[in-house]
PQR file with spaces between the fields and no chain letter, atoms N, CA, C, O and H, PARSE charges and radii, in Angstrom:
ATOM       1  N    MET     1     212.031  123.595  111.752 -0.4000 1.5000
ATOM       2  CA   MET     1     213.372  123.137  112.773 -0.0000 2.0000
ATOM       3  C    MET     1     213.894  123.500  113.534  0.5500 1.7000
ATOM       4  O    MET     1     214.627  124.485  113.452 -0.5500 1.4000
ATOM       5  N    SER     2     213.702  122.841  114.531 -0.4000 1.5000
ATOM       6  CA   SER     2     213.709  123.548  115.569 -0.0000 2.0000
ATOM       7  C    SER     2     215.473  123.102  116.272  0.5500 1.7000
ATOM       8  O    SER     2     216.154  122.138  115.924 -0.5500 1.4000
ATOM       9  H    SER     2     213.106  122.041  114.597  0.4000 1.0000
ATOM      10  N    GLU     3     215.730  123.864  117.022 -0.4000 1.5000
ATOM      11  CA   GLU     3     217.288  124.462  117.038 -0.0000 2.0000
ATOM      12  C    GLU     3     217.781  122.825  117.223  0.5500 1.7000
ATOM      13  O    GLU     3     218.819  122.415  116.704 -0.5500 1.4000
ATOM      14  H    GLU     3     215.176  124.648  117.305  0.4000 1.0000
ATOM      15  N    THR     4     216.751  121.836  118.153 -0.4000 1.5000
ATOM      16  CA   THR     4     217.684  120.695  118.169 -0.0000 2.0000
ATOM      17  C    THR     4     217.782  119.701  116.539  0.5500 1.7000
ATOM      18  O    THR     4     218.419  118.661  116.702 -0.5500 1.4000
ATOM      19  H    THR     4     215.907  122.168  118.574  0.4000 1.0000
ATOM      20  N    GLY     5     217.421  119.839  115.552 -0.4000 1.5000
ATOM      21  CA   GLY     5     217.401  119.381  114.890 -0.0000 2.0000
ATOM      22  C    GLY     5     215.784  118.801  114.423  0.5500 1.7000
ATOM      23  O    GLY     5     215.357  118.230  113.419 -0.5500 1.4000
ATOM      24  H    GLY     5     216.903  120.684  115.419  0.4000 1.0000
ATOM      25  N    GLU     6     215.067  119.347  115.911 -0.4000 1.5000
ATOM      26  CA   GLU     6     213.599  118.184  114.703 -0.0000 2.0000
ATOM      27  C    GLU     6     213.303  119.027  114.235  0.5500 1.7000
ATOM      28  O    GLU     6     213.715  120.184  114.151 -0.5500 1.4000
ATOM      29  H    GLU     6     215.414  119.810  116.726  0.4000 1.0000
ATOM      30  N    SER     7     212.139  118.215  113.699 -0.4000 1.5000
ATOM      31  CA   SER     7     211.230  119.103  112.309 -0.0000 2.0000
ATOM      32  C    SER     7     210.074  119.712  113.812  0.5500 1.7000
ATOM      33  O    SER     7     210.686  119.592  114.873 -0.5500 1.4000
ATOM      34  H    SER     7     211.804  117.276  113.767  0.4000 1.0000
ATOM      35  N    GLN     8     208.760  120.236  113.980 -0.4000 1.5000
ATOM      36  CA   GLN     8     208.233  120.650  114.858 -0.0000 2.0000
ATOM      37  C    GLN     8     206.619  120.056  114.413  0.5500 1.7000
ATOM      38  O    GLN     8     206.437  119.947  113.200 -0.5500 1.4000
ATOM      39  H    GLN     8     208.263  120.333  113.118  0.4000 1.0000
ATOM      40  N    PRO     9     205.918  119.825  114.967 -0.5600 1.5000
ATOM      41  CA   PRO     9     205.090  118.865  114.425  0.2800 2.0000
ATOM      42  C    PRO     9     203.636  119.798  113.817  0.5500 1.7000
ATOM      43  O    PRO     9     203.250  120.922  114.138 -0.5500 1.4000
ATOM      44  N    VAL    10     203.197  119.036  113.061 -0.4000 1.5000
ATOM      45  CA   VAL    10     202.544  119.589  112.103 -0.0000 2.0000
ATOM      46  C    VAL    10     200.995  119.989  112.370  0.5500 1.7000
ATOM      47  O    VAL    10     200.320  119.030  112.743 -0.5500 1.4000
ATOM      48  H    VAL    10     203.511  118.123  112.800  0.4000 1.0000
ATOM      49  N    ARG    11     200.519  120.832  112.289 -0.4000 1.5000
ATOM      50  CA   ARG    11     198.958  121.204  113.194 -0.0000 2.0000
ATOM      51  C    ARG    11     197.963  120.963  111.879  0.5500 1.7000
ATOM      52  O    ARG    11     198.539  120.724  110.818 -0.5500 1.4000
ATOM      53  H    ARG    11     201.067  121.612  111.986  0.4000 1.0000
ATOM      54  N    PRO    12     197.334  120.983  111.879 -0.5600 1.5000
ATOM      55  CA   PRO    12     196.263  120.044  111.318  0.2800 2.0000
ATOM      56  C    PRO    12     195.307  121.506  110.721  0.5500 1.7000
ATOM      57  O    PRO    12     195.068  122.396  111.537 -0.5500 1.4000
ATOM      58  N    LYS    13     194.886  121.621  109.485 -0.4000 1.5000
ATOM      59  CA   LYS    13     194.169  122.608  108.981 -0.0000 2.0000
ATOM      60  C    LYS    13     192.682  122.759  109.587  0.5500 1.7000
ATOM      61  O    LYS    13     192.068  123.821  109.479 -0.5500 1.4000
ATOM      62  H    LYS    13     195.080  120.898  108.822  0.4000 1.0000
ATOM      63  N    ASP    14     192.278  121.910  110.070 -0.4000 1.5000
ATOM      64  CA   ASP    14     191.025  120.924  110.327 -0.0000 2.0000
ATOM      65  C    ASP    14     191.017  121.905  112.092  0.5500 1.7000
ATOM      66  O    ASP    14     191.622  121.260  112.949 -0.5500 1.4000
ATOM      67  H    ASP    14     192.776  121.047  110.157  0.4000 1.0000
ATOM      68  N    PRO    15     190.384  123.380  112.651 -0.5600 1.5000
ATOM      69  CA   PRO    15     190.421  123.358  113.952  0.2800 2.0000
ATOM      70  C    PRO    15     189.091  122.252  114.231  0.5500 1.7000
ATOM      71  O    PRO    15     188.351  122.877  114.991 -0.5500 1.4000
ATOM      72  N    LEU    16     188.794  121.605  114.099 -0.4000 1.5000
ATOM      73  CA   LEU    16     187.283  120.651  114.618 -0.0000 2.0000
ATOM      74  C    LEU    16     188.216  119.014  114.715  0.5500 1.7000
ATOM      75  O    LEU    16     187.617  117.955  114.905 -0.5500 1.4000
ATOM      76  H    LEU    16     189.395  121.097  113.482  0.4000 1.0000
ATOM      77  N    HIS    17     189.736  119.101  114.543 -0.4000 1.5000
ATOM      78  CA   HIS    17     190.743  117.674  114.646 -0.0000 2.0000
ATOM      79  C    HIS    17     191.134  117.025  116.144  0.5500 1.7000
ATOM      80  O    HIS    17     191.865  117.687  116.881 -0.5500 1.4000
ATOM      81  H    HIS    17     190.222  119.961  114.389  0.4000 1.0000
ATOM      82  N    GLY    18     190.749  116.021  116.479 -0.4000 1.5000
ATOM      83  CA   GLY    18     190.701  115.917  117.700 -0.0000 2.0000
ATOM      84  C    GLY    18     189.322  116.378  118.782  0.5500 1.7000
ATOM      85  O    GLY    18     189.446  116.222  119.997 -0.5500 1.4000
ATOM      86  H    GLY    18     190.155  115.484  115.881  0.4000 1.0000
ATOM      87  N    VAL    19     188.272  116.844  118.293 -0.4000 1.5000
ATOM      88  CA   VAL    19     187.323  117.283  119.018 -0.0000 2.0000
ATOM      89  C    VAL    19     186.408  116.897  118.917  0.5500 1.7000
ATOM      90  O    VAL    19     185.726  117.219  117.944 -0.5500 1.4000
ATOM      91  H    VAL    19     188.171  116.971  117.306  0.4000 1.0000
ATOM      92  N    THR    20     185.947  116.034  119.852 -0.4000 1.5000
ATOM      93  CA   THR    20     184.452  115.214  119.670 -0.0000 2.0000
ATOM      94  C    THR    20     183.050  116.194  120.081  0.5500 1.7000
ATOM      95  O    THR    20     182.980  116.895  121.090 -0.5500 1.4000
ATOM      96  H    THR    20     186.501  115.772  120.642  0.4000 1.0000
ATOM      97  N    LEU    21     182.028  116.056  119.084 -0.4000 1.5000
ATOM      98  CA   LEU    21     180.626  116.165  119.352 -0.0000 2.0000
ATOM      99  C    LEU    21     180.417  116.456  120.800  0.5500 1.7000
ATOM     100  O    LEU    21     180.051  117.597  121.084 -0.5500 1.4000
ATOM     101  H    LEU    21     182.086  115.487  118.264  0.4000 1.0000
ATOM     102  N    GLU    22     180.612  115.522  121.830 -0.4000 1.5000
ATOM     103  CA   GLU    22     180.865  115.859  123.113 -0.0000 2.0000
ATOM     104  C    GLU    22     181.453  117.075  123.776  0.5500 1.7000
ATOM     105  O    GLU    22     181.010  118.077  124.338 -0.5500 1.4000
ATOM     106  H    GLU    22     180.909  114.596  121.600  0.4000 1.0000
ATOM     107  N    VAL    23     182.629  116.577  123.479 -0.4000 1.5000
ATOM     108  CA   VAL    23     183.532  118.363  123.823 -0.0000 2.0000
ATOM     109  C    VAL    23     183.105  119.464  123.547  0.5500 1.7000
ATOM     110  O    VAL    23     183.158  120.365  124.384 -0.5500 1.4000
ATOM     111  H    VAL    23     182.989  115.764  123.023  0.4000 1.0000
ATOM     112  N    LEU    24     182.567  119.663  122.281 -0.4000 1.5000
ATOM     113  CA   LEU    24     182.409  120.341  121.128 -0.0000 2.0000
ATOM     114  C    LEU    24     180.770  121.326  122.262  0.5500 1.7000
ATOM     115  O    LEU    24     180.687  122.491  122.651 -0.5500 1.4000
ATOM     116  H    LEU    24     182.524  118.932  121.601  0.4000 1.0000
ATOM     117  N    LEU    25     180.015  120.409  122.377 -0.4000 1.5000
ATOM     118  CA   LEU    25     178.272  120.523  122.796 -0.0000 2.0000
ATOM     119  C    LEU    25     178.963  120.928  124.367  0.5500 1.7000
ATOM     120  O    LEU    25     178.637  122.106  124.511 -0.5500 1.4000
ATOM     121  H    LEU    25     180.082  119.463  122.061  0.4000 1.0000
ATOM     122  N    THR    26     179.474  120.655  125.159 -0.4000 1.5000
ATOM     123  CA   THR    26     179.806  120.814  126.792 -0.0000 2.0000
ATOM     124  C    THR    26     180.124  122.196  126.908  0.5500 1.7000
ATOM     125  O    THR    26     179.610  123.058  127.620 -0.5500 1.4000
ATOM     126  H    THR    26     179.739  119.697  125.042  0.4000 1.0000
ATOM     127  N    THR    27     181.335  122.280  125.847 -0.4000 1.5000
ATOM     128  CA   THR    27     181.673  123.742  126.043 -0.0000 2.0000
ATOM     129  C    THR    27     180.496  124.424  125.394  0.5500 1.7000
ATOM     130  O    THR    27     179.818  124.772  126.360 -0.5500 1.4000
ATOM     131  H    THR    27     181.753  121.579  125.268  0.4000 1.0000
ATOM     132  N    LEU    28     180.060  124.694  124.627 -0.4000 1.5000
ATOM     133  CA   LEU    28     179.602  125.899  123.855 -0.0000 2.0000
ATOM     134  C    LEU    28     178.047  125.895  125.392  0.5500 1.7000
ATOM     135  O    LEU    28     177.668  127.008  125.757 -0.5500 1.4000
ATOM     136  H    LEU    28     180.611  124.412  123.842  0.4000 1.0000
ATOM     137  N    VAL    29     177.525  124.900  125.915 -0.4000 1.5000
ATOM     138  CA   VAL    29     176.772  125.200  126.922 -0.0000 2.0000
ATOM     139  C    VAL    29     177.416  125.264  128.070  0.5500 1.7000
ATOM     140  O    VAL    29     176.719  125.092  129.070 -0.5500 1.4000
ATOM     141  H    VAL    29     177.832  123.996  125.618  0.4000 1.0000
ATOM     142  N    GLU    30     178.359  125.428  128.197 -0.4000 1.5000
ATOM     143  CA   GLU    30     178.966  125.814  129.657 -0.0000 2.0000
ATOM     144  C    GLU    30     179.269  127.384  129.453  0.5500 1.7000
ATOM     145  O    GLU    30     179.101  128.258  130.303 -0.5500 1.4000
ATOM     146  H    GLU    30     178.926  125.567  127.385  0.4000 1.0000
ATOM     147  N    ARG    31     179.764  127.555  128.106 -0.4000 1.5000
ATOM     148  CA   ARG    31     179.722  128.939  128.216 -0.0000 2.0000
ATOM     149  C    ARG    31     178.452  129.746  128.065  0.5500 1.7000
ATOM     150  O    ARG    31     178.327  130.683  128.853 -0.5500 1.4000
ATOM     151  H    ARG    31     179.901  126.845  127.415  0.4000 1.0000
ATOM     152  N    HIS    32     177.471  129.535  127.165 -0.4000 1.5000
ATOM     153  CA   HIS    32     176.233  130.404  126.833 -0.0000 2.0000
ATOM     154  C    HIS    32     174.846  129.638  127.240  0.5500 1.7000
ATOM     155  O    HIS    32     173.786  130.078  126.794 -0.5500 1.4000
ATOM     156  H    HIS    32     177.573  128.774  126.525  0.4000 1.0000
ATOM     157  N    GLY    33     174.862  128.297  128.232 -0.4000 1.5000
ATOM     158  CA   GLY    33     173.913  127.834  128.380 -0.0000 2.0000
ATOM     159  C    GLY    33     172.652  127.303  127.125  0.5500 1.7000
ATOM     160  O    GLY    33     172.787  127.602  125.938 -0.5500 1.4000
ATOM     161  H    GLY    33     175.723  127.939  128.594  0.4000 1.0000
ATOM     162  N    TRP    34     171.597  126.580  127.587 -0.4000 1.5000
ATOM     163  CA   TRP    34     171.102  125.982  126.628 -0.0000 2.0000
ATOM     164  C    TRP    34     169.913  126.921  126.018  0.5500 1.7000
ATOM     165  O    TRP    34     169.110  126.610  125.139 -0.5500 1.4000
ATOM     166  H    TRP    34     171.487  126.337  128.551  0.4000 1.0000
ATOM     167  N    ARG    35     170.039  128.375  126.851 -0.4000 1.5000
ATOM     168  CA   ARG    35     169.104  128.919  126.010 -0.0000 2.0000
ATOM     169  C    ARG    35     169.267  129.594  124.561  0.5500 1.7000
ATOM     170  O    ARG    35     168.728  129.658  123.456 -0.5500 1.4000
ATOM     171  H    ARG    35     170.692  128.628  127.566  0.4000 1.0000
ATOM     172  N    GLU    36     170.304  130.028  125.255 -0.4000 1.5000
ATOM     173  CA   GLU    36     171.622  130.519  123.823 -0.0000 2.0000
ATOM     174  C    GLU    36     171.840  129.551  122.785  0.5500 1.7000
ATOM     175  O    GLU    36     172.265  129.949  121.700 -0.5500 1.4000
ATOM     176  H    GLU    36     170.742  129.977  126.153  0.4000 1.0000
ATOM     177  N    LEU    37     171.545  128.016  123.021 -0.4000 1.5000
ATOM     178  CA   LEU    37     172.098  127.347  122.133 -0.0000 2.0000
ATOM     179  C    LEU    37     170.877  127.381  121.732  0.5500 1.7000
ATOM     180  O    LEU    37     170.973  127.237  120.513 -0.5500 1.4000
ATOM     181  H    LEU    37     171.200  127.693  123.902  0.4000 1.0000
ATOM     182  N    ALA    38     168.980  127.553  122.190 -0.4000 1.5000
ATOM     183  CA   ALA    38     168.235  126.817  121.878 -0.0000 2.0000
ATOM     184  C    ALA    38     167.895  128.137  120.319  0.5500 1.7000
ATOM     185  O    ALA    38     167.518  127.855  119.181 -0.5500 1.4000
ATOM     186  H    ALA    38     168.903  127.670  123.181  0.4000 1.0000
ATOM     187  N    GLU    39     168.200  129.437  120.876 -0.4000 1.5000
ATOM     188  CA   GLU    39     168.087  130.877  120.223 -0.0000 2.0000
ATOM     189  C    GLU    39     168.693  130.716  118.773  0.5500 1.7000
ATOM     190  O    GLU    39     168.083  130.958  117.731 -0.5500 1.4000
ATOM     191  H    GLU    39     168.506  129.666  121.800  0.4000 1.0000
ATOM     192  N    ARG    40     170.350  130.143  118.906 -0.4000 1.5000
ATOM     193  CA   ARG    40     171.062  130.514  117.653 -0.0000 2.0000
ATOM     194  C    ARG    40     170.606  129.251  116.744  0.5500 1.7000
ATOM     195  O    ARG    40     170.684  129.287  115.516 -0.5500 1.4000
ATOM     196  H    ARG    40     170.846  129.946  119.752  0.4000 1.0000
ATOM     197  N    ILE    41     170.082  128.038  117.525 -0.4000 1.5000
ATOM     198  CA   ILE    41     169.660  126.741  116.572 -0.0000 2.0000
ATOM     199  C    ILE    41     168.489  126.386  117.363  0.5500 1.7000
ATOM     200  O    ILE    41     168.639  125.774  118.420 -0.5500 1.4000
ATOM     201  H    ILE    41     170.019  128.009  118.523  0.4000 1.0000
ATOM     202  N    PRO    42     167.262  126.740  116.911 -0.5600 1.5000
ATOM     203  CA   PRO    42     165.830  126.281  117.384  0.2800 2.0000
ATOM     204  C    PRO    42     165.404  124.623  116.978  0.5500 1.7000
ATOM     205  O    PRO    42     164.447  124.299  116.274 -0.5500 1.4000
ATOM     206  N    VAL    43     166.329  123.759  117.585 -0.4000 1.5000
ATOM     207  CA   VAL    43     165.892  122.273  117.793 -0.0000 2.0000
ATOM     208  C    VAL    43     164.866  122.349  119.065  0.5500 1.7000
ATOM     209  O    VAL    43     164.667  123.201  119.930 -0.5500 1.4000
ATOM     210  H    VAL    43     167.106  124.022  118.157  0.4000 1.0000
ATOM     211  N    ARG    44     164.304  121.056  118.775 -0.4000 1.5000
ATOM     212  CA   ARG    44     163.738  120.964  120.357 -0.0000 2.0000
ATOM     213  C    ARG    44     165.047  120.017  121.524  0.5500 1.7000
ATOM     214  O    ARG    44     165.003  120.362  122.705 -0.5500 1.4000
ATOM     215  H    ARG    44     164.466  120.364  118.072  0.4000 1.0000
ATOM     216  N    CYS    45     165.764  119.267  121.265 -0.4000 1.5000
ATOM     217  CA   CYS    45     166.652  118.863  122.203 -0.0000 2.0000
ATOM     218  C    CYS    45     167.390  119.992  122.944  0.5500 1.7000
ATOM     219  O    CYS    45     168.093  119.515  123.834 -0.5500 1.4000
ATOM     220  H    CYS    45     165.799  118.986  120.306  0.4000 1.0000
ATOM     221  N    PHE    46     167.474  121.576  122.855 -0.4000 1.5000
ATOM     222  CA   PHE    46     167.699  122.195  123.440 -0.0000 2.0000
ATOM     223  C    PHE    46     166.767  123.236  123.934  0.5500 1.7000
ATOM     224  O    PHE    46     167.174  124.171  124.623 -0.5500 1.4000
ATOM     225  H    PHE    46     166.903  121.964  122.132  0.4000 1.0000
ATOM     226  N    MET    47     165.778  123.122  123.667 -0.4000 1.5000
ATOM     227  CA   MET    47     164.032  124.191  124.238 -0.0000 2.0000
ATOM     228  C    MET    47     163.658  122.973  125.397  0.5500 1.7000
ATOM     229  O    MET    47     163.666  123.300  126.584 -0.5500 1.4000
ATOM     230  H    MET    47     165.447  122.363  123.107  0.4000 1.0000
ATOM     231  N    PHE    48     163.467  122.146  125.169 -0.4000 1.5000
ATOM     232  CA   PHE    48     162.778  121.622  126.398 -0.0000 2.0000
ATOM     233  C    PHE    48     163.434  119.867  126.720  0.5500 1.7000
ATOM     234  O    PHE    48     163.408  118.816  126.080 -0.5500 1.4000
ATOM     235  H    PHE    48     163.460  121.881  124.205  0.4000 1.0000
ATOM     236  N    GLY    49     163.924  120.249  127.910 -0.4000 1.5000
ATOM     237  CA   GLY    49     164.386  119.485  128.953 -0.0000 2.0000
ATOM     238  C    GLY    49     165.835  119.157  128.377  0.5500 1.7000
ATOM     239  O    GLY    49     166.126  118.062  127.895 -0.5500 1.4000
ATOM     240  H    GLY    49     163.945  121.103  128.430  0.4000 1.0000
ATOM     241  N    PRO    50     166.280  119.707  128.432 -0.5600 1.5000
ATOM     242  CA   PRO    50     167.654  119.964  127.221  0.2800 2.0000
ATOM     243  C    PRO    50     168.984  118.719  128.266  0.5500 1.7000
ATOM     244  O    PRO    50     169.386  118.872  129.419 -0.5500 1.4000
ATOM     245  N    SER    51     169.212  117.975  127.604 -0.4000 1.5000
ATOM     246  CA   SER    51     170.399  117.516  127.883 -0.0000 2.0000
ATOM     247  C    SER    51     171.416  116.881  127.327  0.5500 1.7000
ATOM     248  O    SER    51     170.947  115.978  126.635 -0.5500 1.4000
ATOM     249  H    SER    51     168.886  117.850  126.667  0.4000 1.0000
ATOM     250  N    ILE    52     172.909  116.896  127.261 -0.4000 1.5000
ATOM     251  CA   ILE    52     174.392  116.167  126.406 -0.0000 2.0000
ATOM     252  C    ILE    52     173.821  114.509  126.005  0.5500 1.7000
ATOM     253  O    ILE    52     174.181  114.178  124.875 -0.5500 1.4000
ATOM     254  H    ILE    52     173.291  117.630  127.824  0.4000 1.0000
ATOM     255  N    THR    53     173.162  113.654  126.605 -0.4000 1.5000
ATOM     256  CA   THR    53     172.780  113.030  126.016 -0.0000 2.0000
ATOM     257  C    THR    53     171.499  112.990  124.424  0.5500 1.7000
ATOM     258  O    THR    53     171.647  112.472  123.317 -0.5500 1.4000
ATOM     259  H    THR    53     172.870  113.923  127.523  0.4000 1.0000
ATOM     260  N    SER    54     170.707  113.527  124.823 -0.4000 1.5000
ATOM     261  CA   SER    54     169.665  113.747  123.947 -0.0000 2.0000
ATOM     262  C    SER    54     170.347  114.339  122.945  0.5500 1.7000
ATOM     263  O    SER    54     170.266  113.783  121.850 -0.5500 1.4000
ATOM     264  H    SER    54     170.586  113.948  125.722  0.4000 1.0000
ATOM     265  N    SER    55     171.183  115.597  123.050 -0.4000 1.5000
ATOM     266  CA   SER    55     171.126  116.364  121.950 -0.0000 2.0000
ATOM     267  C    SER    55     172.706  115.432  121.459  0.5500 1.7000
ATOM     268  O    SER    55     173.219  115.830  120.413 -0.5500 1.4000
ATOM     269  H    SER    55     171.249  116.049  123.939  0.4000 1.0000
ATOM     270  N    LEU    56     173.192  114.627  121.963 -0.4000 1.5000
ATOM     271  CA   LEU    56     174.105  114.111  121.092 -0.0000 2.0000
ATOM     272  C    LEU    56     173.538  113.096  120.053  0.5500 1.7000
ATOM     273  O    LEU    56     174.044  112.991  118.935 -0.5500 1.4000
ATOM     274  H    LEU    56     172.775  114.303  122.813  0.4000 1.0000
ATOM     275  N    LYS    57     172.291  112.228  120.529 -0.4000 1.5000
ATOM     276  CA   LYS    57     171.745  111.882  119.751 -0.0000 2.0000
ATOM     277  C    LYS    57     170.796  111.909  118.469  0.5500 1.7000
ATOM     278  O    LYS    57     170.353  110.992  117.775 -0.5500 1.4000
ATOM     279  H    LYS    57     171.881  112.313  121.436  0.4000 1.0000
ATOM     280  N    PHE    58     170.644  113.305  118.406 -0.4000 1.5000
ATOM     281  CA   PHE    58     169.692  114.474  117.916 -0.0000 2.0000
ATOM     282  C    PHE    58     171.091  115.067  116.758  0.5500 1.7000
ATOM     283  O    PHE    58     170.999  115.338  115.561 -0.5500 1.4000
ATOM     284  H    PHE    58     171.003  114.049  118.969  0.4000 1.0000
ATOM     285  N    LEU    59     172.215  115.117  117.584 -0.4000 1.5000
ATOM     286  CA   LEU    59     173.066  115.912  116.143 -0.0000 2.0000
ATOM     287  C    LEU    59     173.860  114.540  115.615  0.5500 1.7000
ATOM     288  O    LEU    59     174.159  114.640  114.425 -0.5500 1.4000
ATOM     289  H    LEU    59     172.290  114.897  118.557  0.4000 1.0000
ATOM     290  N    ARG    60     174.066  113.907  115.925 -0.4000 1.5000
ATOM     291  CA   ARG    60     174.297  112.707  115.083 -0.0000 2.0000
ATOM     292  C    ARG    60     173.504  112.199  114.162  0.5500 1.7000
ATOM     293  O    ARG    60     173.778  111.260  113.415 -0.5500 1.4000
ATOM     294  H    ARG    60     173.824  113.826  116.892  0.4000 1.0000
ATOM     295  N    LYS    61     172.727  112.680  114.194 -0.4000 1.5000
ATOM     296  CA   LYS    61     171.169  112.476  113.386 -0.0000 2.0000
ATOM     297  C    LYS    61     171.167  113.224  112.067  0.5500 1.7000
ATOM     298  O    LYS    61     171.089  112.964  110.866 -0.5500 1.4000
ATOM     299  H    LYS    61     172.504  113.442  114.801  0.4000 1.0000
ATOM     300  N    THR    62     171.290  114.286  112.868 -0.4000 1.5000
ATOM     301  CA   THR    62     171.344  115.348  111.842 -0.0000 2.0000
ATOM     302  C    THR    62     172.214  116.468  111.171  0.5500 1.7000
ATOM     303  O    THR    62     172.312  117.551  111.748 -0.5500 1.4000
ATOM     304  H    THR    62     171.353  114.497  113.843  0.4000 1.0000
ATOM     305  N    PRO    63     172.943  116.222  109.802 -0.5600 1.5000
ATOM     306  CA   PRO    63     173.799  116.767  110.016  0.2800 2.0000
ATOM     307  C    PRO    63     174.033  118.682  109.834  0.5500 1.7000
ATOM     308  O    PRO    63     175.047  119.281  110.195 -0.5500 1.4000
ATOM     309  N    TRP    64     172.938  119.249  109.263 -0.4000 1.5000
ATOM     310  CA   TRP    64     172.449  120.605  109.625 -0.0000 2.0000
ATOM     311  C    TRP    64     172.903  121.146  110.814  0.5500 1.7000
ATOM     312  O    TRP    64     173.881  121.885  110.930 -0.5500 1.4000
ATOM     313  H    TRP    64     172.115  118.763  108.970  0.4000 1.0000
ATOM     314  N    ALA    65     171.973  120.659  111.929 -0.4000 1.5000
ATOM     315  CA   ALA    65     172.490  121.185  113.124 -0.0000 2.0000
ATOM     316  C    ALA    65     173.707  121.192  113.826  0.5500 1.7000
ATOM     317  O    ALA    65     174.171  121.873  114.740 -0.5500 1.4000
ATOM     318  H    ALA    65     171.179  120.059  111.834  0.4000 1.0000
ATOM     319  N    ARG    66     174.267  119.832  112.846 -0.4000 1.5000
ATOM     320  CA   ARG    66     175.678  119.347  113.589 -0.0000 2.0000
ATOM     321  C    ARG    66     176.875  120.643  112.851  0.5500 1.7000
ATOM     322  O    ARG    66     177.852  121.106  113.440 -0.5500 1.4000
ATOM     323  H    ARG    66     173.890  119.279  112.103  0.4000 1.0000
ATOM     324  N    LYS    67     176.512  120.919  111.736 -0.4000 1.5000
ATOM     325  CA   LYS    67     176.752  121.816  110.833 -0.0000 2.0000
ATOM     326  C    LYS    67     177.241  123.202  111.607  0.5500 1.7000
ATOM     327  O    LYS    67     178.391  123.640  111.650 -0.5500 1.4000
ATOM     328  H    LYS    67     175.719  120.543  111.258  0.4000 1.0000
ATOM     329  N    LYS    68     175.989  123.798  112.235 -0.4000 1.5000
ATOM     330  CA   LYS    68     175.906  125.017  112.983 -0.0000 2.0000
ATOM     331  C    LYS    68     176.855  124.974  114.354  0.5500 1.7000
ATOM     332  O    LYS    68     177.933  125.427  114.738 -0.5500 1.4000
ATOM     333  H    LYS    68     175.055  123.443  112.200  0.4000 1.0000
ATOM     334  N    LEU    69     176.021  124.336  114.730 -0.4000 1.5000
ATOM     335  CA   LEU    69     177.391  124.093  115.875 -0.0000 2.0000
ATOM     336  C    LEU    69     178.630  123.690  116.177  0.5500 1.7000
ATOM     337  O    LEU    69     179.149  123.699  117.293 -0.5500 1.4000
ATOM     338  H    LEU    69     175.145  123.968  114.418  0.4000 1.0000
ATOM     339  N    GLU    70     179.287  123.189  114.741 -0.4000 1.5000
ATOM     340  CA   GLU    70     180.483  123.075  114.717 -0.0000 2.0000
ATOM     341  C    GLU    70     180.381  124.266  114.141  0.5500 1.7000
ATOM     342  O    GLU    70     181.578  124.344  114.418 -0.5500 1.4000
ATOM     343  H    GLU    70     178.864  123.182  113.835  0.4000 1.0000
ATOM     344  N    ASP    71     180.092  125.469  113.512 -0.4000 1.5000
ATOM     345  CA   ASP    71     180.534  126.659  112.264 -0.0000 2.0000
ATOM     346  C    ASP    71     180.634  127.425  113.538  0.5500 1.7000
ATOM     347  O    ASP    71     181.422  128.369  113.490 -0.5500 1.4000
ATOM     348  H    ASP    71     179.120  125.406  113.287  0.4000 1.0000
ATOM     349  N    TRP    72     179.893  127.193  114.885 -0.4000 1.5000
ATOM     350  CA   TRP    72     179.695  128.399  115.917 -0.0000 2.0000
ATOM     351  C    TRP    72     181.135  128.099  116.694  0.5500 1.7000
ATOM     352  O    TRP    72     182.012  128.948  116.855 -0.5500 1.4000
ATOM     353  H    TRP    72     179.253  126.426  114.924  0.4000 1.0000
ATOM     354  N    PHE    73     181.202  126.632  117.170 -0.4000 1.5000
ATOM     355  CA   PHE    73     182.846  126.477  117.769 -0.0000 2.0000
ATOM     356  C    PHE    73     183.644  127.048  117.130  0.5500 1.7000
ATOM     357  O    PHE    73     184.546  127.683  117.676 -0.5500 1.4000
ATOM     358  H    PHE    73     180.489  125.942  117.039  0.4000 1.0000
ATOM     359  N    VAL    74     183.498  126.958  115.644 -0.4000 1.5000
ATOM     360  CA   VAL    74     185.538  126.875  115.180 -0.0000 2.0000
ATOM     361  C    VAL    74     185.329  128.782  114.803  0.5500 1.7000
ATOM     362  O    VAL    74     186.194  129.527  114.344 -0.5500 1.4000
ATOM     363  H    VAL    74     182.765  126.442  115.200  0.4000 1.0000
ATOM     364  N    PHE    75     183.931  129.128  115.184 -0.4000 1.5000
ATOM     365  CA   PHE    75     183.922  130.820  115.002 -0.0000 2.0000
ATOM     366  C    PHE    75     184.229  131.020  115.893  0.5500 1.7000
ATOM     367  O    PHE    75     185.053  131.915  115.705 -0.5500 1.4000
ATOM     368  H    PHE    75     183.228  128.523  115.557  0.4000 1.0000
ATOM     369  N    GLU    76     184.149  130.668  117.793 -0.4000 1.5000
ATOM     370  CA   GLU    76     184.623  131.055  118.685 -0.0000 2.0000
ATOM     371  C    GLU    76     185.721  130.496  118.595  0.5500 1.7000
ATOM     372  O    GLU    76     186.319  131.149  119.449 -0.5500 1.4000
ATOM     373  H    GLU    76     183.480  129.941  117.946  0.4000 1.0000
ATOM     374  N    ALA    77     186.463  129.776  118.211 -0.4000 1.5000
ATOM     375  CA   ALA    77     187.613  129.632  118.554 -0.0000 2.0000
ATOM     376  C    ALA    77     188.633  130.197  117.452  0.5500 1.7000
ATOM     377  O    ALA    77     189.822  129.889  117.542 -0.5500 1.4000
ATOM     378  H    ALA    77     185.976  129.246  117.516  0.4000 1.0000
ATOM     379  N    ARG    78     188.201  130.983  116.463 -0.4000 1.5000
ATOM     380  CA   ARG    78     189.345  131.842  116.067 -0.0000 2.0000
ATOM     381  C    ARG    78     189.551  132.938  116.540  0.5500 1.7000
ATOM     382  O    ARG    78     190.711  133.347  116.559 -0.5500 1.4000
ATOM     383  H    ARG    78     187.236  131.234  116.390  0.4000 1.0000
ATOM     384  N    ARG    79     188.542  133.703  117.039 -0.4000 1.5000
ATOM     385  CA   ARG    79     188.122  134.859  118.183 -0.0000 2.0000
ATOM     386  C    ARG    79     189.259  135.560  118.811  0.5500 1.7000
ATOM     387  O    ARG    79     189.057  136.426  119.663 -0.5500 1.4000
ATOM     388  H    ARG    79     187.599  133.370  117.024  0.4000 1.0000
């Protein structure tokens, strides 16, 4: 409890809580660029004419690629 007697908000253990896929993708693109994304996760939507829209469509339909992107984001968030 705080000094005022109010309890502190509980922080979720899930580091992706409240982070949309679009925010996650945009953040990694801004930090690393499409080329780095394509090297780490070699999928066509990152390699050829990449865009946020096309990548979001692909990632929503492809769980393994989304998981890799989420794991990368979480790894960076913990550093």
